[in-house]
ZAGUNU-494556 format. One line per field, with one value per residue: residue number from 1; x, z negated, y of N, C-alpha, C in turn. Coordinates in Angstrom, 3 decimals. Layout:
<rs>
rovex <- [NUM/...]
n.u <- [X/...]
n.w <- [Z/...]
n.v <- [Y/...]
ca.u <- [X/...]
ca.w <- [Z/...]
ca.v <- [Y/...]
c.u <- [X/...]
c.w <- [Z/...]
c.v <- [Y/...]
</rs>
This chain:
<rs>
rovex <- [1/2/3/4/5/6/7/8/9/10/11/12/13/14/15/16/17/18/19/20/21/22/23/24/25/26/27/28/29/30/31/32/33/34/35/36/37/38/39/40/41/42/43/44/45/46/47/48/49/50/51/52/53/54/55/56/57/58/59/60/61/62/63/64/65/66/67/68/69/70/71/72/73/74/75/76/77/78/79/80/81/82/83/84/85/86/87/88/89/90/91/92/93/94/95/96/97/98/99/100/101/102/103/104/105/106/107/108/109/110/111/112/113/114/115/116/117/118/119/120/121/122/123/124/125/126/127/128/129/130/131/132/133/134/135/136/137/138/139/140/141/142/143/144/145/146/147/148/149/150/151/152/153/154/155/156/157/158/159/160/161/162/163/164/165/166/167/168/169/170/171/172/173/174/175/176/177/178/179/180/181/182/183/184/185/186/187/188/189/190/191/192/193/194/195/196/197/198/199/200/201/202/203/204/205/206/207/208/209/210/211/212/213/214/215/216/217/218/219/220/221/222/223/224/225/226/227/228/229/230/231/232/233/234/235/236/237/238/239/240/241/242/243/244/245/246/247/248/249/250/251/252/253/254/255/256/257/258/259/260/261/262/263/264/265/266/267/268/269/270/271/272/273/274/275/276/277/278/279/280/281/282/283/284/285/286/287/288/289/290/291/292/293/294/295/296/297/298/299/300/301/302/303/304/305/306]
n.u <- [0.850/0.667/2.488/0.610/-1.039/-3.533/-4.832/-4.813/-6.606/-8.860/-9.488/-9.969/-12.261/-14.133/-14.242/-15.166/-17.574/-19.631/-18.388/-16.312/-17.623/-18.663/-16.395/-15.180/-17.228/-18.976/-21.303/-23.134/-23.264/-24.522/-27.228/-27.960/-28.887/-29.414/-30.478/-29.654/-28.318/-25.189/-23.735/-21.080/-20.381/-19.643/-16.637/-15.969/-18.353/-19.038/-16.979/-17.533/-19.688/-19.473/-17.697/-14.384/-13.015/-13.239/-12.564/-10.329/-9.784/-11.961/-14.559/-17.507/-20.384/-23.440/-26.178/-28.950/-32.324/-34.031/-36.833/-37.765/-38.393/-36.828/-35.145/-32.605/-29.123/-26.138/-22.749/-19.689/-16.496/-13.290/-9.792/-6.824/-3.420/-1.531/-2.349/-2.039/-2.632/-5.309/-8.427/-11.063/-12.826/-12.794/-13.878/-16.415/-17.414/-17.466/-19.280/-21.604/-21.904/-22.417/-24.843/-26.471/-26.305/-27.524/-29.935/-30.572/-30.425/-29.294/-26.434/-23.418/-20.374/-17.186/-14.005/-10.882/-7.998/-4.649/-2.564/-2.146/-4.063/-2.952/-4.007/-6.154/-9.252/-12.449/-14.785/-16.591/-17.835/-19.807/-20.427/-21.171/-20.428/-22.928/-24.744/-24.919/-24.585/-23.961/-23.150/-20.859/-19.786/-17.849/-17.549/-14.958/-12.305/-9.585/-7.103/-4.681/-5.559/-7.319/-7.754/-5.775/-5.752/-8.390/-9.529/-8.448/-9.655/-11.751/-14.693/-14.838/-13.509/-12.222/-11.390/-9.579/-7.626/-6.642/-5.351/-2.484/-2.371/-3.462/-3.469/-1.087/0.978/4.568/5.567/3.583/3.642/4.207/2.197/-0.050/0.307/0.089/-2.577/-3.915/-3.311/-4.553/-7.189/-7.588/-7.411/-9.573/-11.824/-11.997/-12.488/-11.751/-9.164/-7.823/-8.349/-7.275/-4.508/-4.199/-4.827/-3.066/-0.812/-1.604/-1.612/1.121/2.304/1.507/2.242/4.971/7.186/10.450/13.366/14.533/12.442/10.602/11.778/11.665/8.922/8.175/9.177/7.775/5.072/4.204/2.046/0.574/2.523/2.746/0.202/0.334/2.204/0.670/-1.403/-0.066/0.863/-1.543/-2.692/-0.860/-1.098/-3.764/-3.547/-1.849/-3.501/-5.619/-4.249/-3.494/-6.036/-6.993/-5.121/-5.726/-8.319/-7.834/-6.246/-8.063/-9.882/-8.340/-7.792/-10.340/-10.889/-8.906/-9.653/-12.148/-11.427/-9.940/-11.936/-13.644/-11.964/-11.598/-14.198/-14.459/-12.563/-13.711/-16.064/-14.962/-13.647/-15.793/-17.018/-15.012/-15.021/-17.641/-18.585/-18.196/-16.777/-14.266/-10.990/-10.793/-13.442/-14.333/-12.606/-13.505/-16.042/-15.525/-13.641/-11.033/-7.653/-6.639/-4.419/-4.613/-6.902/-5.987/-3.993/-5.601/-7.030/-4.956/-4.116/-6.436/-6.601/-4.457/-5.351/-7.211]
n.w <- [0.000/0.898/-0.688/-1.291/-2.988/-2.575/-0.727/-2.234/-4.364/-2.933/-1.768/-4.136/-5.217/-3.189/-3.147/-5.714/-6.501/-8.471/-10.954/-10.799/-10.974/-13.516/-15.049/-14.211/-14.143/-16.537/-17.885/-15.844/-14.649/-16.598/-16.226/-13.949/-13.515/-12.848/-10.399/-8.402/-5.198/-3.462/-0.915/1.167/2.932/6.259/7.168/9.723/10.924/9.420/10.018/12.589/12.250/10.131/8.925/10.007/7.704/6.364/3.806/3.874/1.908/0.326/-0.949/-0.011/-1.501/-1.104/-3.106/-3.729/-4.729/-4.509/-4.924/-4.496/-6.474/-7.251/-5.739/-3.209/-4.081/-3.800/-4.285/-4.495/-4.465/-5.357/-5.281/-6.886/-6.806/-7.147/-8.974/-8.323/-5.680/-5.487/-4.682/-5.908/-4.502/-1.891/-2.413/-3.248/-0.870/0.746/-0.636/-0.415/2.344/2.701/1.298/2.948/5.327/4.661/3.805/1.055/-2.435/-4.288/-5.201/-6.504/-7.521/-8.142/-9.583/-9.727/-11.602/-11.452/-12.799/-15.547/-15.113/-14.667/-15.377/-13.653/-12.494/-13.726/-12.624/-10.515/-10.357/-8.652/-8.247/-9.886/-12.478/-13.485/-12.532/-11.832/-8.924/-7.661/-8.866/-9.469/-10.478/-11.383/-12.124/-14.147/-14.325/-16.083/-15.918/-17.514/-19.949/-20.997/-23.579/-23.564/-25.305/-26.031/-23.919/-23.474/-23.729/-22.054/-20.108/-17.673/-14.567/-13.061/-15.043/-16.417/-14.457/-14.258/-16.627/-16.873/-16.017/-17.987/-21.297/-23.659/-26.335/-25.980/-26.909/-26.335/-23.701/-22.257/-23.305/-22.365/-19.625/-19.554/-20.376/-18.234/-16.200/-17.260/-17.186/-14.427/-13.721/-15.124/-14.356/-11.635/-9.069/-6.466/-4.438/-2.476/-3.286/-5.815/-5.315/-3.923/-5.843/-7.842/-6.836/-7.054/-9.853/-10.369/-9.043/-10.556/-13.141/-13.198/-13.919/-14.819/-13.950/-16.311/-18.145/-16.935/-17.215/-19.985/-20.318/-19.090/-20.932/-23.318/-22.586/-21.376/-20.335/-18.890/-17.039/-15.650/-14.589/-12.759/-10.947/-10.064/-8.736/-6.455/-5.290/-4.758/-2.972/-0.869/-0.207/0.648/2.835/4.468/4.881/6.227/8.506/9.532/10.051/11.969/13.928/14.525/15.512/17.746/19.167/19.615/21.187/23.432/24.204/24.862/27.025/28.781/29.086/30.276/32.692/33.787/34.024/35.874/38.099/38.597/39.281/41.681/43.234/43.357/44.766/47.175/48.022/48.467/50.601/52.509/52.971/53.843/55.710/58.880/58.593/59.040/57.576/56.860/56.569/54.439/52.462/52.153/51.088/48.653/47.288/47.181/48.493/52.000/52.234/49.967/50.589/52.801/51.568/49.959/51.866/52.929/50.672/50.170/52.471/52.188/50.222/51.475]
n.v <- [-1.192/2.181/4.817/7.027/9.381/10.607/8.902/6.579/7.163/7.723/5.229/3.824/5.090/4.667/1.885/1.292/2.923/3.443/2.832/4.620/7.113/6.801/7.050/9.486/11.355/11.181/12.204/12.713/10.168/8.700/9.024/7.693/4.995/1.464/0.774/2.448/3.134/3.367/5.216/5.831/8.809/9.256/10.758/11.588/12.308/14.518/16.291/17.068/18.720/20.468/23.391/24.524/24.528/22.215/19.893/17.395/15.559/15.336/13.264/12.427/11.097/9.509/9.145/7.147/6.446/3.547/3.209/5.689/7.540/9.583/12.339/12.035/12.203/14.024/13.430/15.082/14.211/15.054/14.659/15.766/15.857/17.837/20.472/23.167/23.408/23.328/24.821/26.508/28.062/27.000/24.495/25.272/26.410/24.132/22.498/24.023/23.898/21.183/21.009/22.549/21.070/18.608/19.422/19.912/20.755/19.264/18.631/17.500/18.513/17.078/17.081/15.545/15.604/14.763/15.765/18.063/20.937/24.254/27.426/27.159/27.909/26.832/27.549/29.885/33.208/35.377/38.789/41.894/44.349/44.517/42.577/39.036/37.212/34.877/31.742/29.169/26.024/23.118/19.580/18.603/16.480/15.658/13.543/13.123/14.047/12.287/9.946/7.198/4.968/4.636/3.374/0.907/-1.574/-1.367/-2.172/-1.080/-1.105/0.902/2.645/0.997/0.571/3.114/3.584/4.005/6.654/8.136/9.709/8.693/7.465/7.184/4.694/2.909/2.288/-0.171/-1.770/-0.448/-0.848/-3.666/-3.953/-2.788/-4.635/-6.947/-6.081/-5.875/-8.560/-9.722/-8.269/-8.060/-10.246/-10.702/-11.763/-10.214/-7.581/-7.689/-7.924/-5.543/-3.518/-4.101/-2.983/-0.306/0.038/-0.357/1.826/4.071/3.416/3.399/1.672/0.891/-1.150/-2.218/-1.913/-3.580/-6.100/-6.325/-6.251/-8.681/-10.413/-9.851/-9.761/-12.311/-13.777/-11.835/-11.109/-13.497/-13.545/-11.415/-12.457/-14.577/-13.209/-12.235/-14.626/-16.026/-14.268/-14.356/-17.067/-17.202/-15.532/-17.068/-19.269/-18.105/-17.328/-19.846/-20.946/-19.156/-19.680/-22.375/-22.086/-20.493/-22.297/-24.393/-23.058/-22.465/-25.071/-26.018/-24.357/-25.194/-27.870/-27.536/-26.365/-28.479/-30.429/-29.211/-29.158/-31.881/-32.571/-31.151/-32.487/-35.024/-34.474/-33.583/-35.922/-37.602/-36.261/-36.509/-39.277/-39.814/-37.994/-36.270/-33.922/-31.384/-30.653/-27.911/-27.079/-28.687/-27.757/-25.121/-25.635/-26.898/-25.406/-26.175/-26.382/-26.656/-28.234/-29.806/-31.261/-32.686/-34.213/-35.732/-37.246/-38.788/-40.277/-41.700/-43.201/-44.948/-46.635/-48.175]
ca.u <- [0.000/1.499/2.483/-0.122/-1.987/-4.871/-5.419/-5.029/-7.833/-9.976/-9.830/-10.503/-13.619/-15.011/-14.392/-15.896/-18.169/-20.354/-17.432/-15.555/-18.428/-18.784/-15.179/-14.858/-18.382/-19.805/-22.608/-24.007/-23.431/-25.415/-28.620/-28.136/-29.688/-28.805/-31.065/-29.126/-27.398/-24.130/-23.352/-20.095/-20.742/-18.487/-16.007/-15.955/-19.619/-19.011/-16.027/-18.158/-20.813/-19.134/-16.719/-12.995/-12.453/-13.547/-11.483/-10.225/-9.655/-13.255/-15.223/-18.947/-21.142/-24.881/-26.841/-30.384/-33.180/-34.849/-38.284/-38.097/-38.921/-35.973/-34.553/-31.208/-28.155/-24.819/-21.579/-18.476/-15.388/-12.013/-8.646/-5.683/-2.165/-0.930/-3.450/-1.839/-3.185/-6.763/-9.131/-12.472/-13.590/-12.962/-14.826/-17.748/-17.846/-17.761/-20.500/-22.714/-22.074/-23.102/-26.227/-27.185/-26.344/-28.449/-31.187/-30.783/-29.625/-28.822/-25.026/-22.616/-18.941/-16.330/-12.583/-10.008/-6.633/-3.658/-1.723/-2.905/-4.116/-2.580/-4.646/-7.074/-10.606/-13.425/-16.000/-16.502/-19.063/-19.766/-21.356/-20.505/-20.528/-24.333/-25.485/-24.237/-25.405/-23.644/-22.335/-20.486/-18.841/-17.694/-17.134/-13.496/-11.737/-8.122/-6.725/-3.719/-6.194/-8.149/-6.970/-5.650/-6.060/-9.840/-9.990/-7.636/-10.542/-12.931/-15.199/-14.845/-12.265/-11.548/-10.720/-8.426/-6.590/-6.094/-4.709/-1.170/-2.516/-4.065/-2.569/-0.754/2.336/5.571/5.767/2.495/3.709/4.086/0.872/-0.973/0.520/-0.477/-4.036/-4.371/-3.221/-5.617/-8.453/-7.678/-7.657/-10.875/-12.937/-12.007/-12.203/-11.352/-7.696/-7.347/-8.380/-6.333/-3.183/-4.248/-4.820/-1.836/0.057/-2.067/-1.097/2.587/2.664/1.294/2.901/6.392/7.991/11.770/13.804/14.708/11.109/9.945/12.359/11.104/7.504/8.077/9.481/6.742/3.743/4.440/0.788/0.261/3.519/2.345/-0.992/0.790/2.781/-0.453/-2.078/0.709/0.896/-2.865/-2.889/-0.037/-1.677/-4.965/-3.086/-1.361/-4.661/-6.338/-3.437/-3.606/-7.375/-7.059/-4.324/-6.487/-9.441/-7.294/-5.815/-9.258/-10.467/-7.501/-7.975/-11.629/-10.757/-8.102/-10.463/-13.179/-10.765/-9.591/-13.177/-14.114/-11.083/-11.905/-15.484/-14.212/-11.860/-14.670/-16.943/-14.173/-13.408/-17.067/-17.203/-14.006/-15.417/-18.990/-18.971/-17.152/-16.293/-12.807/-10.394/-11.072/-14.831/-14.400/-11.904/-14.411/-17.156/-15.108/-12.719/-9.675/-6.888/-6.614/-3.331/-5.137/-7.833/-5.152/-3.360/-6.675/-7.288/-3.833/-4.149/-7.595/-6.302/-3.519/-6.100/-7.998]
ca.w <- [0.000/0.956/-1.892/-1.016/-4.089/-2.069/-0.154/-3.331/-5.092/-2.005/-1.734/-5.440/-5.370/-2.216/-3.536/-6.979/-6.688/-9.738/-12.053/-10.678/-11.541/-14.962/-15.693/-13.839/-14.401/-17.399/-18.213/-14.691/-14.430/-17.623/-15.794/-12.610/-13.486/-12.127/-9.075/-7.452/-4.157/-3.124/0.493/1.568/4.138/7.153/7.326/11.120/11.196/8.776/10.692/13.792/11.970/9.156/9.393/10.075/6.362/5.762/2.985/4.257/0.751/-0.336/-0.739/-0.259/-1.762/-1.134/-4.075/-3.440/-5.559/-3.537/-5.087/-4.101/-7.565/-7.351/-4.462/-3.026/-4.751/-3.172/-5.111/-3.755/-5.361/-4.792/-6.130/-6.691/-7.476/-7.487/-9.261/-7.726/-4.323/-5.563/-4.524/-6.263/-3.439/-0.800/-2.859/-3.232/0.539/1.235/-1.294/0.211/3.693/2.551/0.907/4.149/6.304/4.238/3.383/-0.357/-3.399/-5.254/-4.897/-7.726/-7.211/-9.176/-9.237/-10.563/-11.631/-11.900/-13.721/-16.247/-14.342/-15.370/-14.842/-12.579/-13.003/-13.591/-12.023/-9.955/-10.492/-7.760/-8.634/-10.387/-13.923/-13.889/-12.177/-11.221/-7.790/-7.287/-9.852/-9.025/-11.332/-10.996/-13.185/-14.135/-15.027/-16.150/-16.385/-18.629/-21.200/-21.489/-24.477/-23.030/-26.319/-26.092/-22.723/-23.268/-23.625/-21.309/-19.049/-16.440/-13.862/-12.672/-16.244/-16.716/-13.456/-14.479/-17.928/-16.799/-15.745/-19.150/-22.374/-24.625/-26.872/-25.197/-27.378/-25.832/-22.237/-21.776/-23.699/-21.401/-18.370/-19.724/-20.423/-16.866/-15.479/-17.771/-16.658/-13.008/-13.651/-15.667/-13.808/-10.166/-8.664/-5.058/-4.358/-1.669/-4.098/-6.912/-4.810/-3.554/-7.004/-8.593/-6.311/-7.643/-11.229/-10.322/-8.612/-11.596/-14.383/-13.050/-14.742/-14.235/-14.015/-17.706/-18.736/-16.353/-17.870/-21.333/-20.142/-18.796/-22.163/-24.335/-22.046/-20.418/-19.666/-17.908/-15.967/-14.843/-13.853/-11.630/-9.971/-9.492/-7.763/-5.216/-4.685/-4.196/-1.804/0.211/0.198/1.439/4.113/5.281/5.255/7.282/9.719/10.069/10.596/13.216/14.914/14.952/16.336/19.044/19.868/20.084/22.292/24.628/24.620/25.546/28.332/29.642/29.395/31.226/33.992/34.301/34.423/37.111/39.204/38.895/39.982/43.054/43.949/43.616/45.840/48.412/48.436/48.985/51.923/53.405/53.307/54.375/56.710/59.878/58.405/59.080/56.286/56.561/56.099/53.094/51.561/51.884/50.269/47.331/46.634/47.229/49.670/53.081/51.942/48.982/51.305/53.612/50.662/49.506/52.977/53.042/49.516/50.328/53.568/51.678/49.420/52.353]
ca.v <- [0.000/3.355/5.629/8.253/9.525/10.928/7.694/5.635/7.493/7.620/3.810/3.440/5.615/4.014/0.484/1.187/4.246/3.593/2.864/5.867/8.195/6.584/7.564/10.856/12.236/10.326/12.788/12.494/8.728/8.163/9.173/7.142/3.774/0.345/0.573/3.433/2.652/4.315/5.157/6.837/9.552/9.232/12.066/11.998/12.987/15.827/17.166/17.598/19.590/21.481/24.370/24.079/24.515/20.913/19.367/16.001/14.690/15.201/11.981/12.590/9.886/9.706/8.272/7.084/5.601/2.797/3.383/7.048/8.373/10.766/12.747/11.636/13.067/14.008/13.695/15.436/13.886/15.493/14.343/16.665/15.531/19.126/21.398/24.491/23.413/23.304/26.095/26.397/28.722/26.041/23.479/25.897/26.515/22.792/22.045/24.748/23.356/19.896/21.275/23.001/19.988/17.565/20.058/19.608/21.500/18.268/18.368/17.507/18.480/16.497/17.199/14.727/16.128/13.795/16.523/19.106/22.180/25.486/28.627/26.787/28.196/25.754/28.109/31.235/34.002/36.532/39.849/43.101/44.465/44.555/41.369/37.897/36.803/33.494/31.027/27.818/25.311/21.727/18.669/18.599/15.328/15.742/12.211/13.122/14.447/11.181/9.091/5.849/3.959/4.442/2.664/-0.291/-2.739/-0.923/-3.039/-0.293/-1.408/2.147/3.136/0.146/0.828/4.454/3.707/4.661/8.086/8.800/10.146/7.654/7.647/6.439/3.321/2.062/2.222/-1.548/-2.250/0.164/-1.572/-5.002/-3.827/-2.533/-5.909/-7.818/-5.578/-6.239/-10.000/-10.105/-7.486/-8.128/-11.619/-10.768/-11.763/-9.090/-6.365/-7.862/-7.559/-4.132/-2.627/-4.317/-1.920/0.958/0.084/-0.203/3.176/5.075/3.021/3.777/0.780/0.670/-2.550/-2.619/-2.040/-4.748/-7.274/-6.366/-6.589/-10.102/-11.141/-9.618/-10.039/-13.391/-14.127/-10.790/-11.211/-14.656/-13.126/-10.605/-13.388/-15.314/-12.340/-12.187/-15.962/-16.329/-13.401/-14.897/-18.350/-16.914/-14.995/-18.183/-20.088/-17.385/-17.395/-21.197/-21.112/-18.388/-20.405/-23.550/-21.637/-20.081/-23.499/-25.097/-22.290/-22.671/-26.455/-26.112/-23.707/-26.058/-29.041/-27.133/-26.187/-29.804/-31.085/-28.589/-29.595/-33.292/-32.579/-30.688/-33.562/-36.101/-34.007/-33.562/-37.302/-38.097/-35.650/-37.104/-40.647/-40.007/-36.978/-35.982/-32.549/-31.212/-30.261/-26.505/-26.971/-29.284/-26.835/-24.006/-26.085/-27.371/-24.493/-26.722/-25.942/-27.641/-29.175/-30.754/-32.141/-33.584/-35.179/-36.621/-38.169/-39.723/-41.172/-42.567/-44.121/-45.961/-47.594/-49.055]
c.u <- [0.882/1.370/1.870/-1.200/-3.410/-5.558/-5.694/-6.354/-9.049/-10.450/-10.504/-11.963/-14.587/-15.226/-15.267/-16.593/-18.867/-19.372/-16.563/-16.340/-18.597/-17.564/-15.000/-15.987/-19.370/-21.179/-23.603/-24.299/-24.419/-26.875/-28.910/-29.041/-29.063/-29.307/-30.496/-28.188/-26.422/-23.753/-22.312/-20.537/-19.506/-17.935/-16.067/-17.222/-19.609/-18.105/-16.650/-19.171/-20.525/-18.051/-15.323/-12.356/-12.763/-12.331/-11.388/-10.202/-10.953/-13.877/-16.704/-19.626/-22.625/-25.489/-28.340/-31.078/-34.158/-36.350/-38.725/-38.562/-38.026/-35.375/-33.085/-30.266/-26.796/-23.742/-20.413/-17.311/-14.081/-10.904/-7.502/-4.496/-1.501/-2.047/-3.290/-2.403/-4.712/-7.343/-10.607/-13.343/-13.826/-13.969/-16.252/-18.277/-18.270/-19.066/-21.727/-22.980/-22.788/-24.573/-27.057/-27.355/-27.404/-29.754/-31.524/-29.964/-29.104/-27.408/-24.228/-21.132/-18.130/-14.885/-11.760/-8.591/-5.699/-2.648/-2.579/-2.893/-3.766/-3.222/-5.515/-8.489/-11.535/-14.744/-15.670/-17.863/-18.895/-20.821/-20.588/-20.705/-21.973/-25.053/-24.537/-25.143/-25.131/-22.747/-22.083/-19.507/-18.845/-17.342/-15.634/-12.994/-10.221/-7.625/-5.708/-4.318/-7.116/-7.290/-6.945/-6.038/-7.555/-10.359/-9.270/-8.458/-11.807/-13.375/-15.267/-13.496/-11.503/-10.800/-9.472/-7.287/-5.906/-5.466/-3.325/-1.250/-3.063/-3.006/-2.353/0.668/3.329/5.722/4.672/2.569/3.507/2.729/-0.202/-0.907/-0.128/-2.003/-4.608/-4.363/-4.316/-6.977/-8.653/-7.998/-9.090/-12.051/-13.023/-11.591/-11.734/-9.830/-7.125/-7.282/-7.461/-4.932/-3.113/-4.093/-3.734/-0.808/-0.311/-1.510/0.402/3.003/2.587/1.923/4.376/7.278/9.357/12.194/13.963/13.364/10.390/10.480/11.788/9.627/7.338/8.385/8.338/5.370/3.859/3.178/0.445/1.246/3.189/1.110/-0.605/1.377/1.676/-1.220/-1.383/0.693/-0.438/-3.119/-2.104/-0.607/-2.915/-4.584/-2.595/-2.518/-5.456/-5.581/-3.520/-4.957/-7.523/-6.285/-5.058/-7.629/-8.971/-6.872/-6.995/-9.879/-9.671/-7.678/-9.283/-11.568/-9.990/-8.897/-11.545/-12.596/-10.440/-10.838/-13.720/-13.283/-11.394/-13.226/-15.313/-13.520/-12.817/-15.609/-16.211/-13.946/-14.666/-17.322/-16.236/-14.479/-16.711/-19.424/-17.833/-16.555/-14.775/-12.307/-10.759/-12.478/-14.967/-13.715/-12.791/-15.526/-16.741/-14.188/-11.304/-8.960/-6.928/-5.521/-3.798/-6.103/-7.049/-4.493/-4.381/-6.994/-6.204/-3.851/-5.293/-7.329/-5.375/-4.263/-6.840/-7.224]
c.w <- [0.000/-0.289/-1.584/-2.082/-3.575/-1.524/-1.232/-4.020/-4.186/-1.912/-3.025/-5.586/-4.405/-2.555/-4.783/-7.302/-8.035/-10.896/-12.003/-11.291/-13.045/-15.708/-15.444/-14.129/-15.299/-17.716/-17.079/-14.510/-15.420/-17.192/-14.468/-12.581/-12.586/-10.692/-8.010/-6.455/-3.784/-1.657/0.782/2.864/5.015/7.380/8.775/11.477/10.610/9.514/11.924/13.470/10.937/9.711/9.434/8.700/5.628/5.006/3.209/3.052/-0.027/0.014/-1.027/-0.426/-1.840/-2.075/-3.830/-4.398/-4.645/-3.682/-4.796/-5.216/-7.826/-5.986/-4.418/-3.613/-4.071/-4.213/-4.176/-4.714/-4.672/-5.794/-5.826/-7.520/-7.980/-7.725/-8.603/-6.313/-4.315/-5.452/-4.836/-5.193/-2.262/-1.184/-2.849/-1.802/1.063/0.637/-0.703/1.619/3.661/2.210/2.111/5.145/5.949/3.674/1.929/-1.221/-4.492/-4.880/-6.191/-7.355/-8.411/-8.706/-10.249/-10.467/-12.194/-12.850/-14.388/-15.426/-15.206/-14.650/-13.622/-13.082/-12.800/-13.003/-11.355/-10.131/-9.613/-8.191/-9.041/-11.900/-14.415/-13.665/-11.629/-10.124/-7.338/-8.358/-9.352/-10.037/-10.934/-12.227/-13.057/-14.971/-14.951/-16.750/-17.535/-19.950/-21.761/-22.382/-24.001/-24.019/-26.401/-24.941/-22.515/-23.182/-22.846/-20.285/-17.693/-15.738/-13.469/-13.861/-16.541/-15.727/-13.679/-15.853/-17.844/-16.568/-16.936/-20.167/-23.360/-25.124/-26.116/-25.620/-26.891/-24.316/-21.715/-22.149/-22.760/-20.073/-18.443/-19.727/-19.030/-16.053/-15.940/-17.243/-15.209/-12.863/-14.055/-14.972/-12.284/-9.744/-7.236/-4.952/-3.545/-2.508/-5.305/-6.483/-4.489/-4.774/-8.016/-8.143/-6.884/-9.058/-11.231/-9.975/-9.768/-12.940/-14.379/-14.013/-14.085/-14.464/-15.452/-18.398/-18.202/-16.980/-19.277/-21.281/-19.925/-20.020/-23.169/-23.847/-20.954/-19.653/-18.581/-16.737/-15.048/-14.007/-12.614/-10.541/-9.278/-8.465/-6.412/-4.518/-4.058/-2.931/-0.612/0.723/1.060/2.813/5.044/5.771/6.367/8.601/10.367/10.724/11.924/14.315/15.443/15.876/17.725/19.866/20.429/21.276/23.576/25.149/25.367/26.936/29.303/30.064/30.415/32.621/34.624/34.788/35.726/38.311/39.598/39.644/41.436/43.877/44.297/44.749/47.172/48.930/49.039/50.383/52.942/53.887/54.104/55.413/57.703/59.731/58.466/57.736/55.900/55.993/54.691/52.075/51.186/50.921/48.829/46.588/46.557/48.460/50.737/52.836/50.939/49.641/52.134/52.736/50.154/50.580/53.039/51.900/49.657/51.415/53.081/50.912/50.291/53.611]
c.v <- [1.238/4.198/6.995/8.395/9.762/9.687/6.657/5.898/7.413/6.165/3.374/3.864/4.938/2.539/0.333/2.517/4.430/3.714/4.125/7.024/8.034/7.110/9.055/11.849/11.505/10.894/12.588/11.004/8.120/8.189/8.462/5.919/2.721/0.214/1.498/2.758/3.757/4.123/6.222/7.508/9.643/10.636/12.544/12.758/14.391/16.789/17.814/18.696/20.669/22.397/23.775/23.997/23.204/20.384/17.858/15.059/14.559/13.854/12.178/11.237/10.235/8.672/8.329/6.117/4.867/3.012/4.811/7.950/9.590/11.058/12.342/12.689/12.919/14.309/14.029/15.238/14.263/15.193/15.302/16.204/16.805/20.135/22.765/24.570/23.443/24.708/25.889/27.052/27.771/24.958/24.022/25.993/25.143/22.270/22.736/24.228/22.015/20.085/21.705/21.864/18.949/18.119/19.713/20.551/20.573/17.808/18.509/17.437/17.976/16.610/16.414/15.308/15.052/14.440/17.598/20.390/23.390/26.669/28.313/26.997/27.008/26.255/29.429/31.905/35.233/37.543/41.093/43.173/44.432/43.219/40.299/37.347/35.365/32.889/29.612/27.231/23.844/20.897/18.467/17.417/15.410/14.428/12.240/13.584/13.365/10.285/7.645/4.766/3.662/3.585/1.332/-1.574/-2.398/-1.963/-2.333/-0.472/-0.143/2.744/2.311/0.397/2.172/4.639/4.372/6.170/8.864/9.209/8.995/7.899/6.759/4.984/2.369/1.851/0.805/-2.147/-1.705/-0.566/-2.956/-4.959/-3.576/-3.827/-6.865/-7.383/-5.961/-7.719/-10.335/-9.426/-7.507/-9.535/-11.774/-10.704/-10.611/-7.819/-6.480/-7.442/-6.063/-3.223/-2.962/-3.279/-0.563/1.105/0.349/1.218/4.160/4.702/3.412/2.980/0.577/-0.781/-3.044/-2.826/-3.272/-6.043/-7.435/-6.764/-8.093/-10.956/-11.048/-10.067/-11.112/-13.771/-13.125/-10.829/-12.383/-14.333/-12.330/-11.491/-14.176/-14.512/-12.416/-13.538/-16.331/-15.520/-13.947/-16.218/-18.155/-16.381/-16.100/-19.037/-19.417/-17.467/-18.764/-21.419/-20.388/-19.098/-21.629/-23.154/-21.215/-21.288/-24.279/-24.389/-22.493/-24.092/-26.650/-25.492/-24.597/-27.287/-28.736/-26.979/-27.543/-30.541/-30.532/-29.045/-31.041/-33.409/-32.154/-31.780/-34.702/-35.734/-34.047/-34.983/-37.906/-37.543/-36.233/-38.474/-40.717/-38.981/-36.782/-34.579/-32.499/-30.680/-28.828/-26.340/-27.523/-28.378/-25.663/-24.413/-26.406/-26.402/-25.024/-26.181/-27.038/-28.671/-30.235/-31.739/-33.154/-34.649/-36.187/-37.652/-39.245/-40.731/-42.166/-43.625/-45.227/-47.054/-48.600/-49.377]
</rs>
């Protein structure tokens, strides 16, 4: 997995949208209910219809209630590794554009900061000393301010994967890493995603070689789990490759067999015409799709038999 923070979080949110909102926007997630469906909105569609100021890192999620008792809700989730690059004005413009595009005022902007933001406003208010005409604020999740110790046994996979990004004392670094690995093992059964998000944990845990050796000594079960993730992923990859190879081989074999059967049918037809009709070689070749040389060779072979 490429070491791209933006892509890492984008994948995480799209793979686990409900759990992401439960961690990043808990007050909103508390009111969603189990029946809500999550649909990522394709960025390509938005780029064609919104302004050039579209923020590529925004992740719009459409939440819908199947029974229709509540109007659809749009979440705009944005991740920032460098808080200094964040612009609340751009987020406000984008949120307004989404509201206009989908004909709704039910838009919830959420911003995730991987580092503590310094002097980054959490809202904007437009107006003068007498009146406020426009107010905009967003949900702000600062991962380094979340207490990691409170999430070490969390049933929320997104929380467990983000343990290395939270706040914890230095002496708990390996314990935090181990808890993230245990969470991945117990909360995600898909080998592809296990291998994928083991990389996510490694990127943000920043375990050096000495720490890894110590980890393998203290947390032998978790270290074995990590090895198992990789081995299962590789085994599945080999099995898929073998299956694809067999399927391709069978397909080629069927094609070859079909070609051989068609040729044998043409030869049988040509031989029958040679024996029972006065047709010349050129006419038989035209009828059967064989060459005149093949028809001549067929005549000669047939003559030897009799």
